[in-house]
N, C-alpha and C positions, 0 to 999 in steps of 0.2 A: 256737153253734159246730157244725160238723158234723164227722162223724168216720166213716172208713170203712176196712174190713178190707182186709188182704192177700189177698183170695181166690185169687190166682192162685197161691199156694204153700201150700195146706193142710196138705202132708206135713212143713213145717218142724217139728223137734221141739226146737228149742233153747229154753233157759228164762233168765229172770232169777233172781237169788236170792230166796228166799222175802221176801214182803211187801215186794218191792221193784219201784218203777216207774221206768223210765228215759225221759227225754224226749231225743230226739237231734235237732239242727239242723243242716240243710246250709248250703252256703257262702252267705254273706251278702252278701260283695262291696259294701259301702258302702250299703247299703239299709237304713239305720236305721229307716225308717218300718215296713218289714216286720218288723224285728227287734223294735221294740217293741211292735208287735201280737201278734207269736207269743209273746213274755213274757207279755203280760196274758193270752193265751189259756192258757198253761201255768198261770199263778197261778189262773185261773177254774176249768180244769179240776182242779186240786188240790183248790179249795174244794167242787167239787160233787162230787168222790170222792176223799176222804182216805185216804192211805196211809202206812204206818209208815216208809217210806224212799223219798224221790224223789231221783233223780239226773238232773241237767241236764249235756249234755255238747254241747258246740258243736265243730263239726268243721273248723274252720280255713277261710282265705281270707275274713277279715272286712274287708279293705281292697281298693282299686282298684276301677276300672270305673264302681262306682256314686258316687253325689255327697256320701254322708257318712260317709266312712271314721273321721273322727275322734269323730264321735258315736256310731258303732257300737262303738268301744274304750270309750268312756265307759259306755255302756250295760253291755258285757260285764265291763268292771274293777268295776262296782258290783254286778253279778249274782255274780261270783265272790266277792265279799266276802260279801254279805248272804245268798246262795243255797248257797255252796259248789260253785258251778257249775265243771265242768271244760272248760277251754278249751284246745283241741288246736292245733297249730302247721301251718299250711299253708304251700303253696310262695310264696305273696305275702306273708305274714309274714316269711318268711325273705328276701325280696328286700328290704323295707323295712327290716329290721335290718342287713342287710348294707350298704344305702346310708348307713345312720347311720355305719358305720365306713369305708366305701370309696366315695368319689365317682365312681369311674370305671365302676360299674355302672349309672350312670344309663341309659344308652341301651338297655341290657336291660331295665331296669324299665319304662322309658316305654312300649315294645312291650307291655306287658302291663298298663296302665291307671294308671301312677304319677301322670300329670297330674291325674286326679281326686282321687287321694289327696293330693298337695302343695296343691291348691287348697282342700281341706277344712281343712286348717291355714294357710291365709292365704297359701301361698306360689305365686304364679303365675310360669310360665316367661317369660323375656323374650327376645323373638324377634328383637333387633335385633342379637345376636351380640356383645353386650358384655358378657356374663356368662360365667364359666366354670362347669364342673360343680363345681369346688371352692367357689366363691362361692354358689352354689344350695345346695349341701350345708350350707354354713356357716348359711344364711339358716334351712333345714329344721332343723336341729339346735337353733337356738334357739327355734325354734317348737314343736318337739316335746315335749309334758310330759314331766317326770320321772316321774309316774304311769303315762304310757303306755310308758315304757321299761321299768318295772318288769312291767307286765302281759306285755310280749314276754318277759321271762325267766320269767315262770311258765307260759308255754304248754308243753303236754305233747307227746311225739312220738306216744303211744298210749296208750289205757287199756283193760284187761279189765274185765268185770261179768259174772258168770254165763258164758254160753255164748258171749258175744258180745265181738267186739274192735272197738274204735271206732279209726279213723285216717284222715287225711285222705285220701290217694289209694289206699292198697291197701299190699299185701305184695308181695314176690317169692315165687313158689309153691317148694315145696320148701327153703326156708330157714326155719330156727328163728328165732322172734321175737327172741331176743336176739343174732342176727347179722345182721338186717335194717340195711340203710344208711340213714341220713337220707334220701339222695336218694331213693330207693325209696319211702320212706313218705309222701314230700311231692310226687313227680312221677311215679310209675309210672303207666302206662296198659296198652298193649295186653297185654303180659305176664301182669299180673294179670286185667284184665278179660275176656280169653279163655280162661283157665283154667278148667275144670271141676271141678278138686281139691277135695277137702274139705281145708280149712286147719286144722281141728281146732276153731276156733272160726268163728260165722257173723260175717264182717266188714260192718261198716256204716261206708260211707265217702261220699265226695264228690269234689269234683276234676274230674270228667268230666261236663258238663253233659247231661241227659237231659230228655225232654219231660214225664215223670210218674216217679215213683218206681219204680225196677227191682228187683224181689223176686225173688231166686234162691235156689236151694239151697245156694250157699256165700256169698252177699255181698247186701249191699241197699245200692244207690246211691242218695243223698237230695239230690244236687246236682240242683236243676231249675232252675239259671240264673236266679236271683232278680234279678240287676242288670238283665235285660233282659225275662224273662218276668213279673215281678211277683208270683213264686210262691216264697215259701220254705217248703221242707219241714221238718216236725217229725214224727218217727216217735216212736210210744210202744210201748216195750216191757214186759210185764208178763206174768209165767209163760211161758207158750207163745203169746201173743196179741201179733200185729203189728198196729197200728191207725196213722191218720195223723191229725193234729189239723187 
């Protein structure tokens, strides 16, 4: 296992609670192979370096684009129960959940990788024009496990730990946390990414793919486009240290 420090931000003074280590994992997007490998590396790291409190946080966008969305949710649901992992809601989970209730959003979802998710549950699109969105919706609802529906209900919009705030996309600057909208938490980009503002917490987020982890004075982006890059990023936060698994 290799580990590298975030040497481009030596002045960051944010800290985790005492005797606490946080493992935060970026956007998975159906790459169950990378997620399984990352979970094994987290377990190995904890075995090599025991700590009083270990917190696993997954930043959302578990489904779509990659080939194994169903298996990703299986892995995360097990981790949630066995390791008390924290799983955040991403915009792609929001779309999946909306489709379970409203077949009319299928066209919007398909533009963002729904076809791969449907296929992972054994539901393929029929291209002969004989099937309505409603019929496809019914087939998917029958194939979608109740345990996965429960998993979606367990997803959190954000979580704070020490001096860090974990959220899928980011927050709207100058707006108190308790007044943030779900749309901003799941979808915001430039207004958050371009802001130099100190948000009071160091924001750890995904949603906007970057070639490598982007560590700044007010935020850390760990979405490294796993579904196409083959790189799923896990940041380790402990005391004032920022490292990558």
